[in-house]
C-alpha positions as CSV (number, residue, x, y, z in Angstrom):
1,M,122.5,98.5,95.4
2,P,118.8,99.5,96.0
3,A,117.6,102.6,94.3
4,G,118.2,105.6,96.5
5,A,121.0,104.0,98.5
6,V,124.0,106.2,99.4
7,A,127.5,104.7,99.4
8,G,130.8,105.9,100.8
9,P,131.5,108.6,103.4
10,A,128.5,110.7,102.5
11,G,126.2,107.8,103.5
12,A,128.1,107.3,106.7
13,V,127.8,111.0,107.6
14,G,124.1,111.0,106.8
15,G,123.6,107.9,108.9
16,M,125.4,109.4,111.8
17,A,123.3,112.5,111.6
18,A,120.1,110.4,111.7
19,I,121.4,108.5,114.8
20,Q,122.3,111.7,116.5
21,G,118.9,113.2,115.8
22,R,117.2,110.1,117.1
23,I,119.3,110.3,120.3
24,A,118.4,113.9,120.8
25,H,114.7,113.1,120.4
26,I,114.8,110.3,122.9
27,Q,116.7,112.5,125.4
28,Q,114.0,115.2,125.0
29,I,111.3,112.7,125.9
30,S,113.4,111.3,128.7
31,R,113.8,114.7,130.4
32,R,110.1,115.1,130.6
33,F,109.6,111.6,132.0
34,D,112.3,112.3,134.6
35,A,110.4,115.4,135.7
36,L,107.2,113.4,136.0
37,T,108.7,110.4,137.8
38,G,111.7,111.8,139.7
39,T,114.0,109.3,138.0
40,Q,117.6,109.9,137.0
41,P,118.4,110.5,133.3
42,A,120.6,107.5,133.0
43,A,117.8,105.4,131.4
44,P,116.0,107.5,128.8
45,L,112.3,106.6,128.3
46,G,112.5,104.3,131.4
47,R,112.1,104.1,135.1
48,G,114.5,101.3,135.9
49,K,117.9,99.8,135.3
50,A,118.3,99.8,131.5
51,D,121.4,101.6,130.3
52,F,121.3,104.1,127.5
53,A,122.3,101.7,124.7
54,T,119.7,99.2,125.8
55,T,117.0,101.8,126.0
56,L,117.9,103.4,122.7
57,A,117.7,100.0,121.0
58,A,114.4,99.4,122.6
59,A,113.0,102.7,121.5
60,E,114.1,102.1,118.0
61,S,112.2,98.8,117.9
62,G,109.1,100.1,119.6
63,A,109.7,98.0,122.7
64,G,111.8,98.2,125.8
65,L,112.6,97.5,129.4
66,F,110.8,99.6,132.0
67,G,111.1,98.9,135.7
68,S,111.9,95.3,136.5
69,G,109.7,93.7,133.7
70,A,110.1,93.3,130.0
71,I,107.6,95.1,127.8
72,V,106.8,92.9,124.8
73,D,105.3,94.0,121.5
74,A,101.8,92.7,120.6
75,T,102.0,89.3,119.0
76,P,101.0,88.8,115.4
77,A,97.8,87.0,116.6
78,E,96.9,90.0,118.8
79,L,97.5,92.4,116.0
80,A,95.5,90.2,113.6
81,D,92.6,90.2,116.1
82,L,92.6,94.0,116.3
83,A,93.1,94.5,112.6
84,G,90.3,92.0,111.9
85,R,87.9,94.5,113.4
86,Q,89.6,97.8,112.8
87,P,92.3,97.3,110.0
88,E,93.1,100.9,109.1
89,E,93.0,102.1,112.7
90,T,95.3,99.3,113.8
91,A,97.9,99.9,111.1
92,W,97.9,103.6,111.9
93,A,98.2,102.9,115.7
94,V,101.3,100.7,115.1
95,D,102.9,103.4,112.9
96,L,102.2,106.1,115.4
97,L,103.6,104.2,118.4
98,G,106.7,103.4,116.4
99,R,107.3,107.0,115.5
100,L,106.7,108.1,119.1
101,G,109.3,105.5,120.2
102,M,106.7,103.8,122.3
103,P,106.2,100.1,122.8
104,K,103.8,98.5,120.4
105,T,102.1,96.3,123.0
106,H,98.6,95.0,122.7
107,E,97.3,97.5,125.3
108,N,99.0,100.5,123.6
109,V,97.7,99.5,120.2
110,R,94.3,98.9,121.6
111,A,94.4,102.4,123.3
112,I,95.3,104.2,120.1
113,V,92.7,102.3,118.1
114,A,90.1,103.2,120.7
115,W,91.2,106.8,120.6
116,Q,90.6,107.0,116.9
117,L,87.2,105.5,117.2
118,A,86.4,107.9,120.0
119,E,87.3,110.9,117.8
120,G,85.3,109.4,114.9
121,T,86.5,112.2,112.7
122,R,86.4,112.3,108.9
123,A,89.2,114.9,108.8
124,A,91.7,113.9,106.1
125,F,94.8,112.0,107.4
126,N,94.0,113.2,110.9
127,P,92.4,110.4,113.0
128,L,93.1,112.0,116.4
129,A,91.6,115.4,115.3
130,V,94.8,117.4,115.6
131,N,94.6,121.1,115.1
132,R,98.2,121.9,114.3
133,D,98.9,124.0,111.2
134,H,100.8,122.5,108.2
135,P,101.5,123.8,104.7
136,G,98.5,122.8,102.6
137,A,96.3,122.0,105.5
138,T,92.7,123.3,105.7
139,D,90.2,123.6,108.5
140,F,87.9,120.6,108.9
141,N,85.6,122.2,111.4
142,S,85.1,125.4,113.5
143,H,87.3,124.0,116.3
144,G,90.4,124.2,114.0
145,V,90.8,120.4,113.4
146,K,92.8,120.1,110.2
147,N,92.5,118.3,106.9
148,Y,96.1,117.4,106.1
149,P,97.4,117.1,102.6
150,S,99.0,113.7,103.0
151,Y,99.4,110.8,105.4
152,E,103.0,111.9,106.3
153,A,101.8,115.5,107.0
154,G,99.1,114.2,109.3
155,M,101.4,111.8,111.1
156,Q,104.1,114.5,111.5
157,E,101.8,116.9,113.1
158,T,100.3,114.3,115.4
159,V,103.7,113.2,116.6
160,E,104.9,116.8,117.1
161,G,101.6,117.6,118.9
162,F,102.4,114.9,121.5
163,H,105.6,116.7,122.4
164,N,104.4,120.2,122.9
165,G,104.7,119.8,126.7
166,R,101.0,119.4,127.5
167,Y,100.7,115.7,127.0
168,D,103.5,114.2,129.0
169,H,101.1,112.1,131.1
170,I,99.7,110.5,128.0
171,L,103.3,109.7,126.9
172,A,104.0,108.3,130.4
173,A,101.0,106.0,130.2
174,L,102.1,104.8,126.7
175,A,105.6,104.2,128.1
176,A,104.2,102.0,130.8
177,A,102.5,100.2,128.0
178,N,100.4,97.8,130.1
179,D,96.9,99.4,130.4
180,A,94.8,100.9,127.7
181,R,92.5,102.4,130.4
182,A,95.5,104.2,131.9
183,V,96.0,105.8,128.5
184,G,92.3,106.7,128.4
185,N,92.5,108.3,131.8
186,A,95.5,110.3,130.8
187,V,93.7,111.5,127.7
188,A,90.6,112.4,129.7
189,N,92.7,114.5,132.1
190,S,94.5,116.3,129.3
191,P,93.6,119.3,127.2
192,W,93.4,117.2,124.0
193,G,89.6,117.5,123.9
194,T,88.7,113.8,123.6
195,G,87.3,113.7,127.2
196,Q,86.0,110.4,128.3
197,G,85.5,109.2,124.7
198,L,88.4,106.7,124.7
199,L,87.2,105.2,127.9
200,R,83.7,104.9,126.6
201,V,85.0,103.0,123.5
202,L,86.9,100.6,125.8
203,D,83.9,100.1,128.1
204,A,81.7,99.3,125.1
205,G,84.1,96.5,124.1
206,R,84.6,98.0,120.6
207,V,88.3,97.0,120.8
């Protein structure tokens, strides 16, 4: 048995709690998408005909069915192309999308890589220049952008920042998963602070 593995009923209970927590998280995202698109809540994270079990499985894998078409993750070749130019940014983008429950398509990864380049920040473990407080965090600049004490701390605050109710259109663009510029437009029309930067990175052909 691998180190740290839990056997027996306790492990089963812990696993069920994790699944229930994941379902609650997806339902929370779904309610916001429903408000934006006018869809019924039968297909969390989606706009079409996928049932709950299908959508849950899709969200867990970072891909899914939305509308009438299948959303497919970026191929290894596509990821290798992006990583060849921006390796750290590509790896972080894939991780972020997975934790958000969003498809890891080429356009989504490209958008998140471009967003990091647009921010261009040296803030520790904080490539999107988040200003959320966290134990052990310090101010990077006068705008409240934080230096986070660890990778996990920065990722946690970034993910939670997306779900504070002000960035639903960015999440909707990521859920559509087919247009990095749509993500850029959503960011530009949000209070995040990046403005047109993501779009300028795309226009410059940097990713």
